[in-house]
N, C-alpha and C positions, 0 to 999 in steps of 0.2 A: 623373536625367533619364529619363523614360519613353520607351521606344522603341515606335513604332507602325508597323504594317504595314497595307497595304490590298490587298484582293483584288477585282479587277473581274471579275465572272462573266459571260463572253461565249461560253459553249460550247454552249448548248442547241440542240436540233434544231428548235425552233419548230414542232412538229407542228400545233398549232392554227392557226398563221399560214400554213403551207403552203410557206414558203421562208425563207431567211436574213433574218429581220425586221430584223436589226441594220444591214443595208444600206439599209433604207427610210429616207426622209427626213421630217423635220418642220421646217418653216421653212427649207428649203434645206440642212439639215445632217443627216447620217445619225444613226441612233440611237446607234451605237457612238461616233461622233465626239462627240456630245453627252455621252455617259457619261464619256468620257475627259476632256473639258473640265470636267466637274463635280468632278473630283478635285483638291483643293488639295494638290498634290504636295509642297509645302514642309512640310507637317505630318507627312509620313510618311518613315520611314527607307527603305522599299522599297515600290513599287507593283508588284503582279503582275497581269497580265492573263491569265486562263485562257480559251483558245478552241480551237476545232477548225479555224478558218478562217485560211489563210495571209495573206489580205489584212488581217485584224485583227492578226495578229502583226507585220506590217510597220508598221501604223499605231501600234501600241504602241511600237515602236522609235523612231518619230518623236517620241514624247512622253518618250523615255528611260525607259520603263517596262519591267520584265522581262516577257517573254512565255513562257507555258508552254503547250505543245500538249496538248490533251485528245484523245487518240486513241480514247477510249472514251466518247463523250458519251451513248451509250445507257444507261450505268450511272447516269445521273441526276445531280442537283445535288450529291449527297453526294460523288461522285467529283471534281467541280469544286472543292468545298470542300477536300477532302483534298489535291488537287494544289496549290491556292493556299497552303494552310497549311503545307505541307511545308517550304518555304524560309523561313518566317517564325516558326518555333517559338521563336526566341530573343527575339521581341518580347513586350512587356508586354500588348499588345492588338492585335487585328486588326479592321479595319473591312471588312465585306463589302458591296459595291455591285453591284446588278444593272444590266444594260445596257439595260433596256427601260423606263426611266422618263425619257423625253426632256425633261421640264420640271423635273427636279431641278436645284437651283442649288448652286454651289460654297459659297455662304454657309451653306446649310443643312447640307451635309456638314461644314463647319468647325464649325458649332454643335454637331453630334453629338460631334465630337472634343473640343471644349471642355467639354461636359457630362461626358464620360467622364473627362477629366483631373481634374475636381472630385471624382469618385467612381470611382476606377480599379478597384475590385473589382466594380462593377456593370456590367450590360449597358446600353448606351445605344442608343436607336433613335429615328428620326424618326417623328413622329405628327401627326395632325390630328384635333381633336375627341376626343382621348384614345384614338384608334384607332391602334395601332402599324402602321408600315409599314417601308420600307427607306430608307436603309441602316441596318445594325445593327453595333455595335462590341462585340466580345466580349473580356473580359480573359482572360489566359493560363490562368486556372484552369478555363476551359471548353473549352480546346483538346482535351483527351482525349475529351470527349463529342462534340465536332464531328467528330473523326477516326473515331469509332465509327458515325457515321451511315451508313445504307445506302440504296441505290436513289434514289428521288426525294424523300427526306426531307432537309430543309434545316435551317437554324438555328432555324426556328419550333419544331421538335421539342424543341430544347434550351431555348428560351425558355419554352415551355409547362410544362416541369418546374421552372422557376426564376422564376416570375412575381414572386416577392418580391425578385429581384435585378435587376429591370428598371426603368430610369429613362427617361422619355420627353422628347423635345425637340419642342416644338410648332411646326409651321409654320402660318402663317395662310392659306396657299395650298394647298387640297386637290389641285390639279392636279399638284403636285410628286410626289405619291404615286401618281399614275395610271400604270399600266403598260400595255404594248401586247402583248396576247396574240393578237389577231385583227386582220384587216384593218379590220373595223368599228371596233374600239377605236382604231386608228390614225387613221381618218377623224374620229372624235369629237375626238381631241386636236388634229388639224390645224385643226379649226373653232374651237378655243379660242384659237388664236394670233391 
């Protein structure tokens, strides 16, 4: 039986946004709440939320997810990945989910997991029109490379070196892959609801 972990990455400084964007709401629910609701927890052995924000740690506990405090968010996404992966090294695969895709659906996350289970040596990622997005699920053979990442280099760096090991799960709704990096991007998404 394959053991799967999930890392919800919620530690960024949101420099382009200007404040903790995860507290912003879309359709009456905060970005972080929407991210946690998109996790099909029953498919994972452990779900780890990596964040610098105490209020997100408390929210993670309400979902019965483990919370890891990132006290050095300035070190970039690589540090968040390392913190999340540290407690999941015994897993056969780990799915990384960003917290700023408010229209991501649980069914799509579950579809990525299902695709990976069919080919557990491959990286599985959600896509639209053949263009890769998030979340991405990495098999354990890539953990050492993920742990060697530095600064603001994330899983994309590993995927680019292993394009032959990538399998895509197509969503027919491109808004699922839309992320919120600026207040303007948030307004655009709000208008789509």
